[in-house]
Phi, psi and omega in degrees: 000150178287161183301319181294321179294317179297316179298318179296320178296317181296311182288331174295317177295321177299313180297319179298317179298319179294320179295315178297321178297315179297319178296318178297319180293320178297317178294325178295319179294315183286314186289330183257008172055053177172171179287121180284165179293160183266357187297312182295308182297322180293314180294317180297317181293317180295320179294319181294314182293315178298318178298319177297317179297310184292316182294327180283328182263332178232068186297337179279354180267119184295337185298318179300317180290329175294318176299316179296316179297317178296319179295318180295313180296316179298318180293319180293320177297316180295320179295316179296319180294314181290327175299315180294317179298317182294314188272352177250320185258306186289312182221080187304133176078006184283335182232147180282163174056034182294316181290328175296319178296320178297319180294317178299318179300321179290321185292316185271003182303320182288345189292314182301309178301325178298317181292311189281325187261345182240303187289319181297309177298331182290325186255357180283141003257351189257006179082010179227149174297162183297332173205160184303327183292339178287349175297339178301325178298316179294320180297315179296317182297309182292325180294324180276346183300315177299327178296315178296319179293324178294319176298316177300325185286326192243349181263152180294151178157176179286141175274324178234130187303131175060033175242343181077007179283117184280163176290117185290339181252020182292141175251112185299329181294341180272359181302315178300323179294318177298319179292332181278318186272329186302307182300314177297324179295316178297319179297321179296318179294324176296319177297320179295325177297315179293324178295319178296318177296323178296320178297326178293320178295317178299318179297320179297319180291329181271344191282158174216164172060226185296321180298323179295320177295322177298316180292328176297318178302312184294312182291328177299313180291318182292330182293337180289337184294305177295325178297317180293320180296328178283330187260353190276344182305316177297323179294320180295322180288319185276320184227079185299321180292316177296323178300315180299319180293312181296319179301317180294316182293322180297316181286319181292341180291337182295307177297327178296314179296322178296320178295318177299318182295314184290319180280352175060040177274113181051051190299320187276002174290346185296327180296319178293321180296315179297318179300312180294324178296315179297317183294306186283335173294312178295321180296317179297316180296316181294315180295321178296318179295316178297321180296313181296316179297318179298316179296314182296314182295314181294321177297320178295317180295317180293323178295325179288326182278318187252347181081009180205170180273159181212154177282355180299323181298317181293316181296315181296319179295322179295316179295323179294319179295319178298322180288328183275348187302307183296307180300320180294321180298317179295320180293315180294321177301316178296317180297316181291320177298318180292326185276317188249341183231056187298318181299315178296319181295316179296321179296320178295321179293320178298316180294321179295318178295320179294320178297321179294319179289329183297328181291331188250344186279133178243344180281119183295321180296316179294321179295322177297317178297319179296321180295316178298319178295321179294318178295318179294325182281341182254303181281330180055057178282165177288332182208142180232132175229139178238121179247128180253144179249129181257123180292145177257176183293332183270013176092351178274170176230145180235152179294138179266323182161173182239158176233000000 
């Protein structure tokens, strides 16, 4: 296909996914009598837009089309599910073909997870597996997908999660077959998910240059998901609305980071972002711990001295944290640079030492040697030459020699 046709196809699929997403969200708001969560529309919209961008600009890269396919399938599944909920549960009989929509939602439910959790990590970032033998993971996954969809289509069960809407085309006689085949099939897909993640790790270990930076973007965004899932229960209990927003942004950041990596937009900024995340994440944890310990200790001391509680403990702890912010940030920055960015840290030390010697050194030969040593220690070239120019009486300069 020509470039214009491919671009039109990509953006057409993107627009369709966005329209389906908006329709599903509208039905969710109306059918469930309240504002629905933002996780589905944000994730769906980010996947659709990133897929449109990548597929239109890198049509030979399978990742863009996978994002588009996942966004379309996810949006269609959500629309069918919310359509069924509205016309069967919220307002029975208000819309036609409600049970057909419920059945369709159940049948296509496995497709989205297969695309996002198995195929995308397997083919990121260049649209090819890390080696030909890893294609076996894709063959097994795609080969078993019709089996899973057939089980979803004909075995008893809920069509939409936690709604109680039964499968209208379920065959009760097939329940034993579903109970027999379902667990091994699910176990196989879990194994494929771990295999796909393993291929991503193998690719990261083998990668260099631009591909390594691309993988850093993807893994950086994806690493926030398990961290957030472990840390979010207190946030969900205390601030449910804020939890929904952060949850949506954390998941939606993965396709955005993948799009940045594939399109190579400010690709090498990821090292600075990771560095700042490590520094300010560690700084926040240390300051929070010091603040809590300071408040508890001071409150205990004041209670022992005065027999009652006082706001002095809170004020004093706040002032102490404000005073410690700068020194702690510099100390943590140094520790992280030494641990994770040793080459950069050593180069900074070489330049700092050379600057200190430059202020006091008067011997030109020694200064030349120091300059060559600084260049070798920071840039690390294969060969270094230093040429000095000596002024002549008529105002011109001639080369003196090289080192």
